[in-house]
MOPAC internal coordinates of N, CA, C and O (Angstrom, degrees):
PM7 1SCF
backbone

  N    0.0000 0     0.00 0     0.00 0    0    0    0
  C    1.4578 1     0.00 0     0.00 0    1    0    0
  C    1.5329 1   108.93 1     0.00 0    2    1    0
  O    1.2310 1   120.73 1   -56.18 1    3    2    1
  N    1.3135 1   116.21 1   123.82 1    3    2    1
  C    1.4563 1   120.81 1  -178.60 1    5    3    2
  C    1.5326 1   109.73 1   -84.90 1    6    5    3
  O    1.2310 1   120.69 1   -46.92 1    7    6    5
  N    1.3134 1   116.28 1   133.08 1    7    6    5
  C    1.4584 1   121.04 1   178.27 1    9    7    6
  C    1.5283 1   109.70 1   -72.80 1   10    9    7
  O    1.2310 1   121.08 1   -25.16 1   11   10    9
  N    1.3297 1   115.54 1   154.84 1   11   10    9
  C    1.4581 1   120.82 1   178.34 1   13   11   10
  C    1.5289 1   110.40 1   -57.94 1   14   13   11
  O    1.2310 1   120.38 1   138.41 1   15   14   13
  N    1.3167 1   116.88 1   -41.59 1   15   14   13
  C    1.4726 1   119.80 1  -179.98 1   17   15   14
  C    1.5269 1   111.11 1   -59.99 1   18   17   15
  O    1.2310 1   120.34 1   140.84 1   19   18   17
  N    1.3198 1   116.96 1   -39.16 1   19   18   17
  C    1.4686 1   120.36 1   178.75 1   21   19   18
  C    1.5260 1   111.63 1   -68.44 1   22   21   19
  O    1.2310 1   120.41 1   142.27 1   23   22   21
  N    1.3340 1   116.83 1   -37.73 1   23   22   21
  C    1.4724 1   120.09 1   177.53 1   25   23   22
  C    1.5216 1   110.36 1   -65.34 1   26   25   23
  O    1.2310 1   120.59 1   135.74 1   27   26   25
  N    1.3366 1   116.48 1   -44.26 1   27   26   25
  C    1.4642 1   119.94 1   179.24 1   29   27   26
  C    1.5237 1   109.50 1   -59.86 1   30   29   27
  O    1.2310 1   120.00 1   133.96 1   31   30   29
  N    1.3228 1   117.61 1   -46.04 1   31   30   29
  C    1.4657 1   121.44 1  -179.87 1   33   31   30
  C    1.5290 1   111.20 1   -61.76 1   34   33   31
  O    1.2310 1   120.51 1   132.27 1   35   34   33
  N    1.3190 1   116.63 1   -47.73 1   35   34   33
  C    1.4687 1   120.99 1  -178.50 1   37   35   34
  C    1.5264 1   111.04 1   -60.10 1   38   37   35
  O    1.2310 1   120.57 1   130.82 1   39   38   37
  N    1.3273 1   116.51 1   -49.18 1   39   38   37
  C    1.4609 1   120.68 1  -178.44 1   41   39   38
  C    1.5269 1   111.27 1   -66.43 1   42   41   39
  O    1.2310 1   120.08 1   141.47 1   43   42   41
  N    1.3145 1   117.46 1   -38.53 1   43   42   41
  C    1.4647 1   120.50 1   178.54 1   45   43   42
  C    1.5168 1   110.66 1   -63.22 1   46   45   43
  O    1.2310 1   119.86 1   137.00 1   47   46   45
  N    1.3115 1   117.87 1   -43.00 1   47   46   45
  C    1.4688 1   120.96 1  -179.07 1   49   47   46
  C    1.5237 1   112.40 1   -63.64 1   50   49   47
  O    1.2310 1   120.27 1   154.31 1   51   50   49
  N    1.3345 1   117.08 1   -25.69 1   51   50   49
  C    1.4594 1   121.21 1   178.05 1   53   51   50
  C    1.5293 1   111.89 1   -75.55 1   54   53   51
  O    1.2310 1   120.03 1   159.44 1   55   54   53
  N    1.3462 1   117.54 1   -20.56 1   55   54   53
  C    1.4621 1   120.29 1  -172.64 1   57   55   54
  C    1.5168 1   115.61 1  -120.38 1   58   57   55
  O    1.2310 1   119.99 1   152.99 1   59   58   57
  N    1.3021 1   117.62 1   -27.01 1   59   58   57
  C    1.4678 1   120.75 1  -173.52 1   61   59   58
  C    1.5202 1   110.64 1  -129.59 1   62   61   59
  O    1.2310 1   120.68 1   -35.21 1   63   62   61
  N    1.3403 1   116.30 1   144.79 1   63   62   61
  C    1.4581 1   119.64 1   179.90 1   65   63   62
  C    1.5352 1   112.95 1   -75.51 1   66   65   63
  O    1.2310 1   120.41 1   163.22 1   67   66   65
  N    1.3364 1   116.82 1   -16.78 1   67   66   65
  C    1.4656 1   118.90 1  -176.02 1   69   67   66
  C    1.5247 1   110.66 1  -151.68 1   70   69   67
  O    1.2310 1   121.47 1   -17.88 1   71   70   69
  N    1.3171 1   114.79 1   162.12 1   71   70   69
  C    1.4584 1   120.72 1   173.89 1   73   71   70
  C    1.5204 1   109.70 1   -63.70 1   74   73   71
  O    1.2310 1   120.58 1   144.36 1   75   74   73
  N    1.3182 1   116.49 1   -35.64 1   75   74   73
  C    1.4639 1   121.04 1  -179.35 1   77   75   74
  C    1.5295 1   111.15 1   -60.44 1   78   77   75
  O    1.2310 1   120.32 1   136.50 1   79   78   77
  N    1.3306 1   117.00 1   -43.50 1   79   78   77
  C    1.4660 1   120.65 1   179.72 1   81   79   78
  C    1.5263 1   110.92 1   -64.71 1   82   81   79
  O    1.2310 1   120.15 1   138.59 1   83   82   81
  N    1.3173 1   117.32 1   -41.41 1   83   82   81
  C    1.4588 1   120.98 1   178.60 1   85   83   82
  C    1.5237 1   110.69 1   -66.24 1   86   85   83
  O    1.2310 1   120.59 1   137.37 1   87   86   85
  N    1.3160 1   116.48 1   -42.63 1   87   86   85
  C    1.4633 1   120.54 1   179.24 1   89   87   86
  C    1.5258 1   110.41 1   -61.40 1   90   89   87
  O    1.2310 1   120.52 1   137.14 1   91   90   89
  N    1.3139 1   116.60 1   -42.86 1   91   90   89
  C    1.4577 1   120.96 1   178.14 1   93   91   90
  C    1.5345 1   110.17 1   -59.73 1   94   93   91
  O    1.2310 1   120.30 1   135.00 1   95   94   93
  N    1.3364 1   117.03 1   -45.00 1   95   94   93
  C    1.4690 1   121.66 1   179.84 1   97   95   94
  C    1.5248 1   111.33 1   -62.94 1   98   97   95
  O    1.2310 1   120.28 1   146.55 1   99   98   97
  N    1.3209 1   117.08 1   -33.45 1   99   98   97
  C    1.4667 1   121.37 1  -179.29 1  101   99   98
  C    1.5214 1   112.64 1   -86.87 1  102  101   99
  O    1.2310 1   120.37 1   168.17 1  103  102  101
  N    1.3300 1   116.90 1   -11.83 1  103  102  101
  C    1.4567 1   120.31 1  -179.13 1  105  103  102
  C    1.5132 1   113.83 1    73.78 1  106  105  103
  O    1.2310 1   121.14 1  -146.46 1  107  106  105
  N    1.3411 1   115.42 1    33.54 1  107  106  105
  C    1.4650 1   120.42 1   178.06 1  109  107  106
  C    1.5205 1   109.58 1  -125.59 1  110  109  107
  O    1.2310 1   120.62 1   -14.52 1  111  110  109
  N    1.3133 1   116.41 1   165.48 1  111  110  109
  C    1.4575 1   121.24 1   178.06 1  113  111  110
  C    1.5296 1   110.44 1   -68.93 1  114  113  111
  O    1.2310 1   120.77 1   -34.14 1  115  114  113
  N    1.3081 1   116.13 1   145.86 1  115  114  113
  C    1.4575 1   120.82 1  -179.50 1  117  115  114
  C    1.5255 1   111.24 1   -59.19 1  118  117  115
  O    1.2310 1   119.76 1   140.07 1  119  118  117
  N    1.3170 1   118.06 1   -39.93 1  119  118  117
  C    1.4673 1   119.12 1  -179.34 1  121  119  118
  C    1.5324 1   111.46 1   -67.32 1  122  121  119
  O    1.2310 1   120.29 1   151.27 1  123  122  121
  N    1.3275 1   117.05 1   -28.73 1  123  122  121
  C    1.4626 1   120.65 1   175.67 1  125  123  122
  C    1.5210 1   109.74 1   -66.19 1  126  125  123
  O    1.2310 1   120.85 1   131.43 1  127  126  125
  N    1.3367 1   115.98 1   -48.57 1  127  126  125
  C    1.4675 1   120.32 1   178.74 1  129  127  126
  C    1.5274 1   110.33 1   -59.85 1  130  129  127
  O    1.2310 1   120.62 1   136.50 1  131  130  129
  N    1.3054 1   116.43 1   -43.50 1  131  130  129
  C    1.4651 1   121.38 1  -179.56 1  133  131  130
  C    1.5257 1   111.01 1   -60.08 1  134  133  131
  O    1.2310 1   120.31 1   137.58 1  135  134  133
  N    1.3160 1   117.01 1   -42.42 1  135  134  133
  C    1.4714 1   120.78 1   179.42 1  137  135  134
  C    1.5215 1   110.92 1   -64.62 1  138  137  135
  O    1.2310 1   120.30 1   143.36 1  139  138  137
  N    1.3412 1   117.03 1   -36.64 1  139  138  137
  C    1.4623 1   119.87 1   176.95 1  141  139  138
  C    1.5148 1   110.62 1   -64.41 1  142  141  139
  O    1.2310 1   120.36 1   133.16 1  143  142  141
  N    1.3241 1   116.91 1   -46.84 1  143  142  141
  C    1.4721 1   120.71 1  -178.40 1  145  143  142
  C    1.5200 1   112.44 1   -64.36 1  146  145  143
  O    1.2310 1   120.45 1   142.53 1  147  146  145
  N    1.3103 1   116.74 1   -37.47 1  147  146  145
  C    1.4589 1   120.00 1  -177.86 1  149  147  146
  C    1.5229 1   112.87 1   -84.05 1  150  149  147
  O    1.2310 1   120.53 1   174.94 1  151  150  149
  N    1.3235 1   116.58 1    -5.06 1  151  150  149
  C    1.4598 1   120.32 1   178.74 1  153  151  150
  C    1.5102 1   113.64 1    78.63 1  154  153  151
  O    1.2310 1   119.99 1  -164.82 1  155  154  153
  N    1.3294 1   117.62 1    15.18 1  155  154  153
  C    1.4617 1   121.09 1   178.32 1  157  155  154
  C    1.5184 1   111.98 1   -81.59 1  158  157  155
  O    1.2310 1   120.94 1   163.80 1  159  158  157
  N    1.3334 1   115.81 1   -16.20 1  159  158  157
  C    1.4577 1   121.63 1   177.35 1  161  159  158
  C    1.5211 1   107.90 1  -146.55 1  162  161  159
  O    1.2310 1   121.11 1   -27.73 1  163  162  161
  N    1.3115 1   115.47 1   152.27 1  163  162  161
  C    1.4667 1   121.66 1   176.39 1  165  163  162
  C    1.5280 1   106.46 1  -107.25 1  166  165  163
  O    1.2310 1   120.12 1   -47.98 1  167  166  165
  N    1.3254 1   117.37 1   132.02 1  167  166  165
  C    1.4619 1   118.98 1  -179.48 1  169  167  166
  C    1.5276 1   111.72 1   -60.70 1  170  169  167
  O    1.2310 1   121.05 1   -37.91 1  171  170  169
  N    1.3212 1   115.59 1   142.09 1  171  170  169
  C    1.4577 1   120.75 1   172.56 1  173  171  170
  C    1.5278 1   108.13 1   -67.24 1  174  173  171
  O    1.2310 1   120.52 1   -26.19 1  175  174  173
  N    1.3115 1   116.62 1   153.81 1  175  174  173
  C    1.4646 1   121.24 1   179.91 1  177  175  174
  C    1.5280 1   110.42 1   -54.84 1  178  177  175
  O    1.2310 1   120.15 1   142.54 1  179  178  177
  N    1.3232 1   117.32 1   -37.46 1  179  178  177
  C    1.4607 1   121.76 1  -178.85 1  181  179  178
  C    1.5330 1   112.21 1   -66.21 1  182  181  179
  O    1.2310 1   119.97 1   159.13 1  183  182  181
  N    1.3231 1   117.66 1   -20.87 1  183  182  181
  C    1.4665 1   121.74 1  -179.20 1  185  183  182
  C    1.5245 1   113.12 1   -86.93 1  186  185  183
  O    1.2310 1   120.14 1   162.33 1  187  186  185
  N    1.3173 1   117.33 1   -17.67 1  187  186  185
  C    1.4663 1   120.07 1  -176.22 1  189  187  186
  C    1.5296 1   113.37 1   -58.73 1  190  189  187
  O    1.2310 1   118.90 1   137.49 1  191  190  189
  N    1.3496 1   119.70 1   -42.51 1  191  190  189
  C    1.4661 1   118.45 1   177.43 1  193  191  190
  C    1.5350 1   113.00 1   -62.50 1  194  193  191
  O    1.2310 1   120.07 1   145.23 1  195  194  193
  N    1.3237 1   117.47 1   -34.77 1  195  194  193
  C    1.4629 1   120.94 1   177.84 1  197  195  194
  C    1.5274 1   110.91 1   -66.02 1  198  197  195
  O    1.2310 1   120.99 1   136.49 1  199  198  197
  N    1.3222 1   115.70 1   -43.51 1  199  198  197
  C    1.4663 1   120.39 1   179.52 1  201  199  198
  C    1.5276 1   109.56 1   -64.11 1  202  201  199
  O    1.2310 1   120.76 1   131.85 1  203  202  201
  N    1.3267 1   116.16 1   -48.15 1  203  202  201
  C    1.4600 1   120.61 1  -178.75 1  205  203  202
  C    1.5243 1   111.13 1   -60.64 1  206  205  203
  O    1.2310 1   120.21 1   135.98 1  207  206  205
  N    1.3243 1   117.21 1   -44.02 1  207  206  205
  C    1.4654 1   120.32 1  -179.99 1  209  207  206
  C    1.5264 1   110.76 1   -62.53 1  210  209  207
  O    1.2310 1   120.28 1   137.25 1  211  210  209
  N    1.3148 1   117.06 1   -42.75 1  211  210  209
  C    1.4657 1   120.26 1   179.26 1  213  211  210
  C    1.5249 1   111.02 1   -63.06 1  214  213  211
  O    1.2310 1   120.64 1   146.11 1  215  214  213
  N    1.3292 1   116.39 1   -33.89 1  215  214  213
  C    1.4644 1   121.09 1  -178.77 1  217  215  214
  C    1.5352 1   112.29 1   -90.28 1  218  217  215
  O    1.2310 1   121.03 1  -179.54 1  219  218  217
  N    1.3464 1   115.63 1     0.46 1  219  218  217
  C    1.4754 1   122.75 1   177.24 1  221  219  218
  C    1.5268 1   112.61 1    60.99 1  222  221  219
  O    1.2310 1   121.55 1  -137.70 1  223  222  221
  N    1.3338 1   114.64 1    42.30 1  223  222  221
  C    1.4585 1   122.00 1   176.52 1  225  223  222
  C    1.5181 1   107.94 1  -137.40 1  226  225  223
  O    1.2310 1   120.37 1    -6.46 1  227  226  225
  N    1.3209 1   116.90 1   173.54 1  227  226  225
  C    1.4581 1   120.86 1   175.83 1  229  227  226
  C    1.5290 1   109.50 1   -88.21 1  230  229  227
  O    1.2310 1   120.96 1   -16.80 1  231  230  229
  N    1.3170 1   115.77 1   163.20 1  231  230  229
  C    1.4662 1   119.92 1   175.34 1  233  231  230
  C    1.5334 1   109.15 1   -60.74 1  234  233  231
  O    1.2310 1   120.37 1   140.73 1  235  234  233
  N    1.3183 1   116.90 1   -39.27 1  235  234  233
  C    1.4763 1   120.33 1   179.03 1  237  235  234
  C    1.5235 1   110.92 1   -59.92 1  238  237  235
  O    1.2310 1   120.62 1   137.71 1  239  238  237
  N    1.3308 1   116.41 1   -42.29 1  239  238  237
  C    1.4672 1   119.99 1   178.70 1  241  239  238
  C    1.5244 1   110.78 1   -66.63 1  242  241  239
  O    1.2310 1   120.36 1   142.41 1  243  242  241
  N    1.3113 1   116.92 1   -37.59 1  243  242  241
  C    1.4628 1   120.88 1   178.55 1  245  243  242
  C    1.5313 1   111.05 1   -62.51 1  246  245  243
  O    1.2310 1   121.08 1   139.16 1  247  246  245
  N    1.3313 1   115.53 1   -40.84 1  247  246  245
  C    1.4634 1   120.34 1  -175.40 1  249  247  246
  C    1.5259 1   113.37 1   -85.48 1  250  249  247
  O    1.2310 1   119.86 1   163.33 1  251  250  249
  N    1.3256 1   117.88 1   -16.67 1  251  250  249
  C    1.4630 1   121.56 1  -176.70 1  253  251  250
  C    1.5206 1   111.55 1   -71.55 1  254  253  251
  O    1.2310 1   121.72 1   -33.52 1  255  254  253
  N    1.2967 1   114.31 1   146.48 1  255  254  253
  C    1.4739 1   120.23 1   174.55 1  257  255  254
  C    1.5189 1   107.92 1   -74.77 1  258  257  255
  O    1.2310 1   119.65 1   -55.37 1  259  258  257
  N    1.3400 1   118.27 1   124.63 1  259  258  257
  C    1.4614 1   119.91 1   179.07 1  261  259  258
  C    1.5310 1   111.41 1   -59.00 1  262  261  259
  O    1.2310 1   121.25 1   -38.10 1  263  262  261
  N    1.3072 1   115.21 1   141.90 1  263  262  261
  C    1.4493 1   116.82 1  -177.33 1  265  263  262
  C    1.4678 1   114.41 1  -132.25 1  266  265  263
  O    1.2310 1   120.10 1   180.00 1  267  266  265

């Protein structure tokens, strides 16, 4: 089972050269994005649409277990 932090990191690396670029696209602070990727924090439910939009996927795709 892949953790949400690992999915965020994997998807971000496919689209953005840095955490800073992804954070900018999502409209969040870079340290917030970094904490999500490293698993030091779990995104609030309200942040999931921002993350999904930045990664060009749906919230459902973000939360789904890769198969």
